[in-house]
A tleap script that builds the chain and sets N, CA, C and O, in Angstrom:
source leaprc.protein.ff14SB
mol = sequence {
  NMET ALA ILE TRP PRO PRO THR LEU GLY ASP
  PHE LYS ALA ASP LYS PHE THR ASP VAL THR
  ASN ARG GLU ASP ASP ARG ASP ASP ALA ALA
  LEU GLN GLN CYS LEU ASP ALA ALA VAL ALA
  TYR VAL GLU ALA ASN LYS TRP ASP MET ASP
  PHE SER PHE ASP GLU LEU ASP THR ARG PRO
  LYS PRO THR VAL LEU THR VAL LEU GLY THR
  LEU ARG GLN ALA GLY ARG TRP PHE THR ARG
  ARG ASN SER PRO GLU GLY PHE VAL SER LEU
  GLY GLU LEU GLY SER ALA ARG VAL PRO ALA
  PHE ASP ALA ASP ILE GLU ARG MET LEU GLY
  ILE GLY ARG TYR ALA PRO PRO VAL ILE CALA
}
set mol.1.N position { 1.191 -0.870 0.222 }
set mol.1.CA position { 0.132 -0.177 -0.267 }
set mol.1.C position { 0.928 0.977 -0.119 }
set mol.1.O position { 1.941 1.003 0.581 }
set mol.2.N position { 0.505 1.901 -0.743 }
set mol.2.CA position { 1.379 3.590 -1.010 }
set mol.2.C position { 1.225 4.001 0.116 }
set mol.2.O position { 0.638 3.257 0.902 }
set mol.3.N position { 1.724 5.398 0.608 }
set mol.3.CA position { 1.667 6.047 1.614 }
set mol.3.C position { 1.395 7.478 1.149 }
set mol.3.O position { 2.062 8.228 0.437 }
set mol.4.N position { 0.191 7.638 1.775 }
set mol.4.CA position { -0.547 8.588 1.313 }
set mol.4.C position { -0.875 9.881 2.616 }
set mol.4.O position { -1.138 9.425 3.729 }
set mol.5.N position { -0.857 11.305 2.478 }
set mol.5.CA position { -0.026 11.946 1.376 }
set mol.5.C position { 1.475 12.217 1.143 }
set mol.5.O position { 1.811 12.867 2.133 }
set mol.6.N position { 2.550 12.055 0.348 }
set mol.6.CA position { 3.688 11.993 0.466 }
set mol.6.C position { 4.150 12.823 1.662 }
set mol.6.O position { 3.433 13.402 2.477 }
set mol.7.N position { 5.483 12.771 1.613 }
set mol.7.CA position { 6.050 13.486 2.577 }
set mol.7.C position { 7.478 14.179 1.676 }
set mol.7.O position { 7.947 13.792 0.606 }
set mol.8.N position { 7.921 15.310 2.552 }
set mol.8.CA position { 8.610 16.312 1.752 }
set mol.8.C position { 10.040 15.817 1.670 }
set mol.8.O position { 10.991 16.190 0.983 }
set mol.9.N position { 9.863 14.581 2.848 }
set mol.9.CA position { 11.293 13.494 2.742 }
set mol.9.C position { 10.927 12.800 1.503 }
set mol.9.O position { 11.869 12.755 0.712 }
set mol.10.N position { 9.957 12.302 1.135 }
set mol.10.CA position { 10.048 11.596 -0.050 }
set mol.10.C position { 10.042 12.753 -1.317 }
set mol.10.O position { 10.241 12.213 -2.405 }
set mol.11.N position { 9.900 13.860 -1.371 }
set mol.11.CA position { 9.481 14.678 -2.394 }
set mol.11.C position { 10.971 15.084 -2.698 }
set mol.11.O position { 11.227 15.170 -3.899 }
set mol.12.N position { 11.950 15.335 -1.865 }
set mol.12.CA position { 13.515 15.357 -1.480 }
set mol.12.C position { 13.844 14.246 -2.029 }
set mol.12.O position { 14.241 14.455 -3.175 }
set mol.13.N position { 13.863 13.229 -1.762 }
set mol.13.CA position { 14.299 11.944 -2.062 }
set mol.13.C position { 14.205 11.791 -3.834 }
set mol.13.O position { 15.164 11.441 -4.521 }
set mol.14.N position { 12.845 12.131 -4.371 }
set mol.14.CA position { 12.655 11.918 -5.897 }
set mol.14.C position { 13.253 12.810 -6.388 }
set mol.14.O position { 13.841 12.648 -7.457 }
set mol.15.N position { 13.253 14.127 -5.648 }
set mol.15.CA position { 13.852 15.629 -6.926 }
set mol.15.C position { 15.209 15.083 -6.579 }
set mol.15.O position { 15.739 14.466 -7.502 }
set mol.16.N position { 15.819 15.159 -5.579 }
set mol.16.CA position { 17.283 15.340 -6.003 }
set mol.16.C position { 18.202 13.726 -5.673 }
set mol.16.O position { 17.982 12.946 -4.747 }
set mol.17.N position { 19.093 13.620 -6.611 }
set mol.17.CA position { 19.782 12.706 -6.379 }
set mol.17.C position { 20.803 12.926 -5.189 }
set mol.17.O position { 21.033 12.326 -4.139 }
set mol.18.N position { 21.276 13.967 -5.768 }
set mol.18.CA position { 22.925 13.964 -4.640 }
set mol.18.C position { 22.263 14.178 -3.049 }
set mol.18.O position { 21.250 14.866 -2.934 }
set mol.19.N position { 22.852 13.593 -1.930 }
set mol.19.CA position { 22.287 13.359 -0.613 }
set mol.19.C position { 22.651 14.754 -0.263 }
set mol.19.O position { 21.916 15.111 0.657 }
set mol.20.N position { 23.739 15.993 -0.719 }
set mol.20.CA position { 23.831 16.888 0.046 }
set mol.20.C position { 22.487 18.324 -0.091 }
set mol.20.O position { 22.162 19.292 0.597 }
set mol.21.N position { 21.995 17.622 -1.565 }
set mol.21.CA position { 20.556 18.635 -1.692 }
set mol.21.C position { 19.719 18.475 -1.163 }
set mol.21.O position { 18.854 19.334 -0.991 }
set mol.22.N position { 19.668 16.936 -0.572 }
set mol.22.CA position { 18.103 16.077 0.187 }
set mol.22.C position { 18.484 17.283 1.545 }
set mol.22.O position { 17.708 18.089 2.057 }
set mol.23.N position { 19.923 17.044 1.856 }
set mol.23.CA position { 20.068 17.230 3.635 }
set mol.23.C position { 20.126 19.274 3.546 }
set mol.23.O position { 20.265 19.884 4.606 }
set mol.24.N position { 20.001 20.058 2.205 }
set mol.24.CA position { 19.860 21.047 2.184 }
set mol.24.C position { 18.424 22.288 2.681 }
set mol.24.O position { 17.498 22.345 1.872 }
set mol.25.N position { 18.373 22.734 3.312 }
set mol.25.CA position { 16.719 22.747 4.061 }
set mol.25.C position { 16.535 24.447 3.033 }
set mol.25.O position { 15.378 24.718 2.710 }
set mol.26.N position { 17.539 25.352 2.642 }
set mol.26.CA position { 17.000 26.745 2.292 }
set mol.26.C position { 15.449 26.395 1.459 }
set mol.26.O position { 14.510 27.143 1.731 }
set mol.27.N position { 15.285 25.585 0.747 }
set mol.27.CA position { 14.046 25.403 -0.405 }
set mol.27.C position { 12.858 24.966 0.149 }
set mol.27.O position { 11.814 25.090 -0.491 }
set mol.28.N position { 12.882 24.204 1.846 }
set mol.28.CA position { 12.048 23.615 1.736 }
set mol.28.C position { 10.412 24.041 2.087 }
set mol.28.O position { 9.473 23.263 1.921 }
set mol.29.N position { 10.316 25.068 2.468 }
set mol.29.CA position { 9.362 26.171 2.612 }
set mol.29.C position { 8.213 26.268 0.868 }
set mol.29.O position { 7.012 26.340 0.609 }
set mol.30.N position { 9.509 26.209 0.093 }
set mol.30.CA position { 8.682 26.189 -0.776 }
set mol.30.C position { 8.486 25.093 -1.765 }
set mol.30.O position { 7.677 25.000 -2.688 }
set mol.31.N position { 9.563 24.162 -1.289 }
set mol.31.CA position { 9.113 22.331 -1.659 }
set mol.31.C position { 8.037 21.954 -0.904 }
set mol.31.O position { 7.301 21.039 -1.274 }
set mol.32.N position { 7.901 22.426 -0.109 }
set mol.32.CA position { 6.476 21.813 0.548 }
set mol.32.C position { 5.286 22.915 0.306 }
set mol.32.O position { 4.151 22.459 0.439 }
set mol.33.N position { 5.382 24.174 0.000 }
set mol.33.CA position { 4.086 25.011 -0.558 }
set mol.33.C position { 3.417 23.832 -2.391 }
set mol.33.O position { 2.290 23.763 -2.883 }
set mol.34.N position { 4.923 23.068 -2.895 }
set mol.34.CA position { 4.320 22.794 -4.599 }
set mol.34.C position { 4.004 21.246 -4.026 }
set mol.34.O position { 3.172 20.616 -4.679 }
set mol.35.N position { 4.708 20.464 -2.647 }
set mol.35.CA position { 3.937 19.445 -2.744 }
set mol.35.C position { 2.675 19.679 -1.979 }
set mol.35.O position { 1.690 19.050 -2.365 }
set mol.36.N position { 2.593 20.183 -1.337 }
set mol.36.CA position { 0.970 20.388 -0.613 }
set mol.36.C position { 0.167 20.764 -2.156 }
set mol.36.O position { -0.538 19.804 -2.468 }
set mol.37.N position { 0.110 21.627 -2.940 }
set mol.37.CA position { -0.654 22.071 -4.237 }
set mol.37.C position { -0.840 20.512 -4.933 }
set mol.37.O position { -1.825 19.844 -5.248 }
set mol.38.N position { 0.257 20.352 -4.983 }
set mol.38.CA position { 0.134 18.825 -6.017 }
set mol.38.C position { -0.683 18.178 -5.371 }
set mol.38.O position { -1.704 17.931 -6.013 }
set mol.39.N position { -0.656 17.757 -4.249 }
set mol.39.CA position { -0.936 16.659 -3.104 }
set mol.39.C position { -3.328 17.210 -3.149 }
set mol.39.O position { -4.291 16.446 -3.217 }
set mol.40.N position { -3.280 18.683 -3.072 }
set mol.40.CA position { -4.742 18.664 -3.150 }
set mol.40.C position { -5.221 18.928 -4.806 }
set mol.40.O position { -6.424 18.802 -5.035 }
set mol.41.N position { -4.334 19.280 -5.920 }
set mol.41.CA position { -4.740 19.171 -7.129 }
set mol.41.C position { -4.813 17.539 -7.269 }
set mol.41.O position { -5.959 17.264 -7.624 }
set mol.42.N position { -4.110 16.484 -7.140 }
set mol.42.CA position { -4.588 15.250 -7.462 }
set mol.42.C position { -5.527 14.988 -6.519 }
set mol.42.O position { -6.572 14.898 -7.163 }
set mol.43.N position { -5.793 14.796 -5.269 }
set mol.43.CA position { -7.086 14.701 -4.729 }
set mol.43.C position { -8.279 15.338 -5.050 }
set mol.43.O position { -9.361 14.832 -4.752 }
set mol.44.N position { -8.193 16.307 -5.577 }
set mol.44.CA position { -9.476 17.007 -6.395 }
set mol.44.C position { -10.085 16.386 -7.377 }
set mol.44.O position { -11.299 16.185 -7.420 }
set mol.45.N position { -9.128 15.993 -8.364 }
set mol.45.CA position { -8.980 15.419 -10.134 }
set mol.45.C position { -9.329 13.762 -9.587 }
set mol.45.O position { -10.086 13.091 -10.288 }
set mol.46.N position { -8.936 13.354 -8.733 }
set mol.46.CA position { -8.603 11.974 -8.354 }
set mol.46.C position { -10.197 11.407 -7.803 }
set mol.46.O position { -10.372 10.242 -7.449 }
set mol.47.N position { -10.990 12.165 -7.806 }
set mol.47.CA position { -12.769 11.772 -6.817 }
set mol.47.C position { -13.019 10.506 -6.899 }
set mol.47.O position { -13.548 9.922 -5.953 }
set mol.48.N position { -12.732 9.969 -7.869 }
set mol.48.CA position { -12.500 8.449 -7.781 }
set mol.48.C position { -12.047 7.583 -7.233 }
set mol.48.O position { -12.439 6.480 -7.614 }
set mol.49.N position { -10.806 7.618 -5.855 }
set mol.49.CA position { -9.918 7.242 -5.081 }
set mol.49.C position { -10.417 7.700 -3.332 }
set mol.49.O position { -10.813 8.750 -2.827 }
set mol.50.N position { -10.141 6.277 -2.785 }
set mol.50.CA position { -10.470 7.143 -1.488 }
set mol.50.C position { -8.834 7.510 -0.982 }
set mol.50.O position { -7.953 6.662 -1.123 }
set mol.51.N position { -8.526 8.954 -0.343 }
set mol.51.CA position { -7.728 9.302 0.142 }
set mol.51.C position { -7.981 8.779 1.865 }
set mol.51.O position { -7.076 8.087 2.332 }
set mol.52.N position { -8.901 9.027 2.568 }
set mol.52.CA position { -8.921 8.931 3.396 }
set mol.52.C position { -8.571 7.572 4.271 }
set mol.52.O position { -8.502 7.410 5.489 }
set mol.53.N position { -8.413 6.830 3.369 }
set mol.53.CA position { -8.412 5.340 3.345 }
set mol.53.C position { -9.158 4.273 4.819 }
set mol.53.O position { -8.694 3.641 5.767 }
set mol.54.N position { -10.625 4.600 4.225 }
set mol.54.CA position { -11.715 4.326 5.031 }
set mol.54.C position { -11.911 2.742 5.011 }
set mol.54.O position { -11.953 2.087 3.969 }
set mol.55.N position { -11.974 2.448 5.722 }
set mol.55.CA position { -12.092 0.485 5.373 }
set mol.55.C position { -13.485 0.269 4.858 }
set mol.55.O position { -13.672 -0.753 4.196 }
set mol.56.N position { -14.341 0.965 5.037 }
set mol.56.CA position { -16.158 1.033 4.276 }
set mol.56.C position { -16.007 1.640 2.672 }
set mol.56.O position { -16.919 1.464 1.865 }
set mol.57.N position { -15.219 2.101 2.444 }
set mol.57.CA position { -15.171 3.370 1.247 }
set mol.57.C position { -14.721 1.527 0.061 }
set mol.57.O position { -14.263 0.387 0.122 }
set mol.58.N position { -15.184 2.321 -0.623 }
set mol.58.CA position { -14.770 0.449 -1.822 }
set mol.58.C position { -14.340 1.189 -3.154 }
set mol.58.O position { -14.487 0.574 -4.211 }
set mol.59.N position { -13.907 2.246 -3.168 }
set mol.59.CA position { -13.193 3.523 -4.603 }
set mol.59.C position { -11.905 2.514 -3.866 }
set mol.59.O position { -12.023 2.016 -2.747 }
set mol.60.N position { -10.663 2.343 -4.769 }
set mol.60.CA position { -9.511 2.247 -4.683 }
set mol.60.C position { -8.183 3.066 -3.967 }
set mol.60.O position { -7.971 4.157 -4.495 }
set mol.61.N position { -7.531 2.808 -3.175 }
set mol.61.CA position { -6.710 3.117 -2.780 }
set mol.61.C position { -5.706 3.898 -3.289 }
set mol.61.O position { -5.326 3.342 -4.320 }
set mol.62.N position { -4.882 5.222 -3.036 }
set mol.62.CA position { -4.272 5.405 -3.836 }
set mol.62.C position { -2.783 4.331 -4.213 }
set mol.62.O position { -2.193 3.926 -3.212 }
set mol.63.N position { -2.362 4.009 -5.236 }
set mol.63.CA position { -1.236 3.637 -5.836 }
set mol.63.C position { 0.078 3.868 -5.931 }
set mol.63.O position { 0.321 5.034 -6.244 }
set mol.64.N position { 1.309 2.970 -5.727 }
set mol.64.CA position { 2.511 3.687 -5.850 }
set mol.64.C position { 2.893 5.226 -7.101 }
set mol.64.O position { 3.643 6.192 -6.955 }
set mol.65.N position { 1.894 4.781 -8.363 }
set mol.65.CA position { 2.013 5.653 -9.159 }
set mol.65.C position { 1.174 7.152 -8.703 }
set mol.65.O position { 1.459 8.350 -8.703 }
set mol.66.N position { 0.099 6.389 -8.362 }
set mol.66.CA position { -0.223 7.731 -7.643 }
set mol.66.C position { 0.606 8.673 -7.039 }
set mol.66.O position { 0.973 9.819 -7.295 }
set mol.67.N position { 0.845 7.620 -5.914 }
set mol.67.CA position { 2.615 9.179 -5.469 }
set mol.67.C position { 3.240 9.496 -5.415 }
set mol.67.O position { 3.582 10.304 -4.552 }
set mol.68.N position { 4.391 8.735 -7.079 }
set mol.68.CA position { 5.208 8.922 -8.027 }
set mol.68.C position { 4.579 10.204 -8.336 }
set mol.68.O position { 4.854 11.182 -7.639 }
set mol.69.N position { 3.541 10.319 -9.577 }
set mol.69.CA position { 2.833 11.070 -10.069 }
set mol.69.C position { 2.501 12.152 -9.420 }
set mol.69.O position { 2.475 13.155 -10.134 }
set mol.70.N position { 2.200 12.331 -8.164 }
set mol.70.CA position { 2.082 13.793 -7.317 }
set mol.70.C position { 3.348 14.438 -7.175 }
set mol.70.O position { 3.680 15.620 -7.258 }
set mol.71.N position { 4.032 13.289 -6.921 }
set mol.71.CA position { 5.810 13.528 -6.396 }
set mol.71.C position { 5.998 14.628 -7.970 }
set mol.71.O position { 5.644 15.799 -8.105 }
set mol.72.N position { 6.552 13.880 -8.791 }
set mol.72.CA position { 6.422 14.356 -9.942 }
set mol.72.C position { 5.924 15.671 -10.344 }
set mol.72.O position { 6.560 16.719 -10.456 }
set mol.73.N position { 4.794 15.464 -10.524 }
set mol.73.CA position { 3.582 17.156 -10.592 }
set mol.73.C position { 4.025 18.312 -9.406 }
set mol.73.O position { 3.674 19.480 -9.572 }
set mol.74.N position { 4.631 18.007 -8.483 }
set mol.74.CA position { 5.336 18.737 -7.688 }
set mol.74.C position { 6.616 19.404 -7.360 }
set mol.74.O position { 6.915 20.200 -6.470 }
set mol.75.N position { 7.404 18.766 -8.487 }
set mol.75.CA position { 8.744 18.912 -8.978 }
set mol.75.C position { 8.676 20.104 -10.160 }
set mol.75.O position { 9.329 21.146 -10.209 }
set mol.76.N position { 7.481 19.504 -11.263 }
set mol.76.CA position { 7.244 20.270 -12.377 }
set mol.76.C position { 7.407 21.900 -11.971 }
set mol.76.O position { 8.208 22.745 -12.370 }
set mol.77.N position { 5.918 21.996 -10.671 }
set mol.77.CA position { 5.761 23.176 -10.254 }
set mol.77.C position { 6.691 23.910 -9.567 }
set mol.77.O position { 6.771 25.132 -9.442 }
set mol.78.N position { 7.513 22.873 -9.056 }
set mol.78.CA position { 8.812 23.682 -8.005 }
set mol.78.C position { 9.584 23.985 -9.326 }
set mol.78.O position { 10.140 25.075 -9.189 }
set mol.79.N position { 9.860 23.392 -10.674 }
set mol.79.CA position { 10.238 24.130 -11.413 }
set mol.79.C position { 10.102 25.263 -11.919 }
set mol.79.O position { 10.961 26.139 -12.017 }
set mol.80.N position { 8.691 25.295 -12.362 }
set mol.80.CA position { 8.122 26.089 -12.960 }
set mol.80.C position { 7.994 27.238 -12.103 }
set mol.80.O position { 7.179 28.033 -12.570 }
set mol.81.N position { 8.592 27.671 -10.836 }
set mol.81.CA position { 7.865 28.918 -9.793 }
set mol.81.C position { 9.440 29.663 -10.692 }
set mol.81.O position { 9.158 30.805 -11.054 }
set mol.82.N position { 10.491 29.386 -10.975 }
set mol.82.CA position { 11.739 30.090 -11.533 }
set mol.82.C position { 11.597 30.588 -13.337 }
set mol.82.O position { 12.374 31.110 -14.137 }
set mol.83.N position { 9.937 30.014 -13.406 }
set mol.83.CA position { 10.153 30.055 -15.293 }
set mol.83.C position { 8.513 30.711 -15.723 }
set mol.83.O position { 7.785 30.181 -16.562 }
set mol.84.N position { 8.229 31.725 -15.086 }
set mol.84.CA position { 6.792 32.097 -15.138 }
set mol.84.C position { 6.062 32.452 -16.875 }
set mol.84.O position { 4.866 32.510 -17.161 }
set mol.85.N position { 6.810 32.571 -17.454 }
set mol.85.CA position { 6.940 32.675 -19.023 }
set mol.85.C position { 7.102 30.841 -19.802 }
set mol.85.O position { 7.435 30.639 -20.970 }
set mol.86.N position { 6.902 30.189 -19.193 }
set mol.86.CA position { 7.331 28.704 -19.621 }
set mol.86.C position { 8.785 28.314 -20.143 }
set mol.86.O position { 9.157 27.361 -20.827 }
set mol.87.N position { 9.642 29.640 -19.446 }
set mol.87.CA position { 11.240 29.398 -20.031 }
set mol.87.C position { 12.125 28.916 -19.062 }
set mol.87.O position { 11.863 29.214 -17.897 }
set mol.88.N position { 13.121 28.233 -19.288 }
set mol.88.CA position { 14.027 28.360 -18.005 }
set mol.88.C position { 15.848 28.575 -18.502 }
set mol.88.O position { 16.380 28.454 -19.606 }
set mol.89.N position { 16.078 28.718 -17.963 }
set mol.89.CA position { 18.033 29.514 -18.338 }
set mol.89.C position { 18.987 28.297 -18.066 }
set mol.89.O position { 19.131 27.861 -16.924 }
set mol.90.N position { 19.664 27.740 -19.204 }
set mol.90.CA position { 20.123 27.068 -19.224 }
set mol.90.C position { 22.018 27.332 -18.932 }
set mol.90.O position { 22.986 26.573 -18.984 }
set mol.91.N position { 21.920 28.154 -18.759 }
set mol.91.CA position { 23.098 29.845 -18.748 }
set mol.91.C position { 23.813 29.382 -19.993 }
set mol.91.O position { 23.386 29.862 -21.043 }
set mol.92.N position { 24.969 28.414 -20.081 }
set mol.92.CA position { 25.551 28.816 -21.800 }
set mol.92.C position { 25.029 28.350 -22.952 }
set mol.92.O position { 25.097 28.588 -24.157 }
set mol.93.N position { 24.273 27.322 -21.918 }
set mol.93.CA position { 23.316 26.757 -23.434 }
set mol.93.C position { 22.678 26.676 -23.740 }
set mol.93.O position { 22.219 25.733 -24.384 }
set mol.94.N position { 21.984 28.248 -23.282 }
set mol.94.CA position { 20.783 28.884 -23.701 }
set mol.94.C position { 19.691 28.909 -22.594 }
set mol.94.O position { 19.976 29.017 -21.401 }
set mol.95.N position { 18.232 28.787 -23.138 }
set mol.95.CA position { 17.343 28.364 -22.976 }
set mol.95.C position { 16.453 27.445 -23.401 }
set mol.95.O position { 16.456 27.029 -24.559 }
set mol.96.N position { 15.469 26.984 -22.333 }
set mol.96.CA position { 14.862 25.995 -23.187 }
set mol.96.C position { 13.452 26.151 -22.144 }
set mol.96.O position { 13.412 26.576 -20.989 }
set mol.97.N position { 12.310 25.629 -23.039 }
set mol.97.CA position { 10.495 25.733 -22.937 }
set mol.97.C position { 9.795 24.848 -21.490 }
set mol.97.O position { 10.465 23.817 -21.435 }
set mol.98.N position { 9.589 24.843 -21.260 }
set mol.98.CA position { 9.636 24.076 -19.772 }
set mol.98.C position { 7.239 24.183 -20.069 }
set mol.98.O position { 6.414 25.079 -19.889 }
set mol.99.N position { 7.157 22.746 -20.552 }
set mol.99.CA position { 5.921 22.558 -20.753 }
set mol.99.C position { 4.229 22.768 -20.020 }
set mol.99.O position { 4.143 22.831 -18.793 }
set mol.100.N position { 3.490 22.822 -20.529 }
set mol.100.CA position { 2.507 23.465 -19.355 }
set mol.100.C position { 2.120 21.911 -18.689 }
set mol.100.O position { 2.115 21.756 -17.468 }
set mol.101.N position { 1.786 20.743 -19.678 }
set mol.101.CA position { 1.791 19.699 -18.720 }
set mol.101.C position { 2.993 18.288 -19.207 }
set mol.101.O position { 4.037 18.337 -19.858 }
set mol.102.N position { 2.592 17.638 -18.845 }
set mol.102.CA position { 3.701 16.540 -18.914 }
set mol.102.C position { 3.057 15.175 -19.193 }
set mol.102.O position { 2.443 14.698 -18.239 }
set mol.103.N position { 3.081 14.537 -20.207 }
set mol.103.CA position { 1.769 13.586 -21.041 }
set mol.103.C position { 2.356 12.028 -19.663 }
set mol.103.O position { 1.662 11.099 -19.250 }
set mol.104.N position { 3.186 12.217 -19.478 }
set mol.104.CA position { 4.223 10.920 -18.570 }
set mol.104.C position { 3.289 11.074 -17.147 }
set mol.104.O position { 2.866 10.139 -16.466 }
set mol.105.N position { 3.132 12.255 -16.950 }
set mol.105.CA position { 2.297 12.586 -14.992 }
set mol.105.C position { 0.482 12.253 -15.852 }
set mol.105.O position { -0.308 11.310 -15.824 }
set mol.106.N position { 0.497 13.063 -16.252 }
set mol.106.CA position { -0.792 13.054 -16.636 }
set mol.106.C position { -1.065 11.332 -16.732 }
set mol.106.O position { -2.065 11.007 -16.093 }
set mol.107.N position { -0.487 10.395 -17.286 }
set mol.107.CA position { -0.630 9.239 -17.558 }
set mol.107.C position { -0.541 8.093 -16.090 }
set mol.107.O position { -1.378 7.204 -15.940 }
set mol.108.N position { 0.583 8.318 -15.131 }
set mol.108.CA position { 0.485 8.206 -14.274 }
set mol.108.C position { -0.632 8.255 -12.897 }
set mol.108.O position { -0.867 7.396 -12.047 }
set mol.109.N position { -1.173 9.602 -13.084 }
set mol.109.CA position { -2.012 9.865 -12.354 }
set mol.109.C position { -3.615 9.620 -12.912 }
set mol.109.O position { -4.528 10.008 -12.184 }
set mol.110.N position { -3.944 8.941 -14.268 }
set mol.110.CA position { -4.976 9.136 -14.604 }
set mol.110.C position { -5.369 10.271 -14.907 }
set mol.110.O position { -6.592 10.132 -14.878 }
set mol.111.N position { -5.207 11.093 -15.123 }
set mol.111.CA position { -6.057 12.762 -15.495 }
set mol.111.C position { -5.897 13.093 -16.963 }
set mol.111.O position { -5.602 12.245 -17.806 }
set mol.112.N position { -6.134 14.539 -17.255 }
set mol.112.CA position { -5.801 14.802 -18.023 }
set mol.112.C position { -6.721 13.855 -19.555 }
set mol.112.O position { -7.836 13.341 -19.647 }
set mol.113.N position { -5.617 13.999 -20.480 }
set mol.113.CA position { -6.568 13.208 -22.084 }
set mol.113.C position { -6.021 11.717 -21.569 }
set mol.113.O position { -6.028 10.804 -22.394 }
set mol.114.N position { -5.505 11.442 -20.095 }
set mol.114.CA position { -5.590 9.617 -19.913 }
set mol.114.C position { -6.459 9.760 -18.812 }
set mol.114.O position { -5.941 9.342 -17.777 }
set mol.115.N position { -7.836 10.298 -18.644 }
set mol.115.CA position { -8.647 10.518 -17.487 }
set mol.115.C position { -9.748 9.157 -18.446 }
set mol.115.O position { -10.030 9.159 -19.644 }
set mol.116.N position { -10.157 8.123 -17.364 }
set mol.116.CA position { -11.423 7.539 -18.021 }
set mol.116.C position { -12.417 8.057 -18.923 }
set mol.116.O position { -12.061 9.014 -19.611 }
set mol.117.N position { -13.331 7.720 -19.033 }
set mol.117.CA position { -14.519 8.812 -19.570 }
set mol.117.C position { -15.315 8.620 -18.265 }
set mol.117.O position { -15.039 7.918 -17.292 }
set mol.118.N position { -16.378 9.426 -18.494 }
set mol.118.CA position { -16.893 9.797 -17.712 }
set mol.118.C position { -18.399 9.861 -18.548 }
set mol.118.O position { -18.510 10.285 -19.699 }
set mol.119.N position { -19.736 9.249 -17.549 }
set mol.119.CA position { -21.053 9.137 -18.232 }
set mol.119.C position { -21.990 9.891 -17.222 }
set mol.119.O position { -22.396 9.423 -16.159 }
set mol.120.N position { -22.265 11.138 -17.732 }
set mol.120.CA position { -22.875 11.922 -16.580 }
set mol.120.C position { -24.441 11.533 -16.777 }
set mol.120.O position { -25.291 11.986 -16.011 }
savepdb mol mol.pdb
quit
């Protein structure tokens, strides 16, 4: 069973491969803000999932893919905070466009164009 909601430690472990960056707490407030927003976003868009872990609720519980998708979405938003126009500077290499959405994240979370059809 996946642990919901993901913690700041989970987010830093996913975002930073270098242990030194994981121990650095300078950006913790911004990282936590992006993580909280991503958790709220996923909970709002995955209404067909039980995030309260109620034993009587028959909806599926969050999976490892849900947790990973949430962490990756938070990471995208953390990166985009420095690129409000959608471009990030790469120093001598120039700049690169940061797209507004990521198909891999949408696929992991089952949202956007990867959401199951809904009959109203």
